[in-house]
C-alpha positions in Angstrom: -31.8 -29.4 -10.7 -31.3 -25.9 -8.7 -28.0 -25.3 -7.2 -27.1 -22.0 -5.4 -24.1 -20.7 -2.9 -22.9 -17.6 -1.8 -19.0 -16.7 -1.0 -17.3 -13.5 0.0 -13.9 -13.0 -1.2 -11.3 -11.2 0.5 -10.1 -9.3 -2.6 -10.9 -6.2 -4.4 -14.0 -6.6 -6.9 -12.2 -6.0 -10.1 -9.3 -8.1 -9.2 -12.0 -11.2 -8.4 -13.6 -10.3 -11.8 -10.9 -10.5 -13.8 -10.0 -14.0 -12.6 -13.9 -15.0 -13.0 -13.6 -14.2 -16.7 -10.3 -15.5 -17.3 -10.9 -18.8 -19.3 -7.4 -20.6 -18.0 -8.2 -20.0 -14.6 -12.2 -21.3 -14.7 -11.1 -23.9 -16.9 -8.7 -25.1 -13.9 -11.5 -25.1 -11.7 -13.8 -27.6 -13.7 -13.3 -31.2 -14.3 
């Protein structure tokens, strides 16, 4: 299976990256 997509965040890169590597934030996005 190949899944791909793009999304542009309206926020500074540092802020987005901090959220993407935060286990509590990512855990809330996954089932």
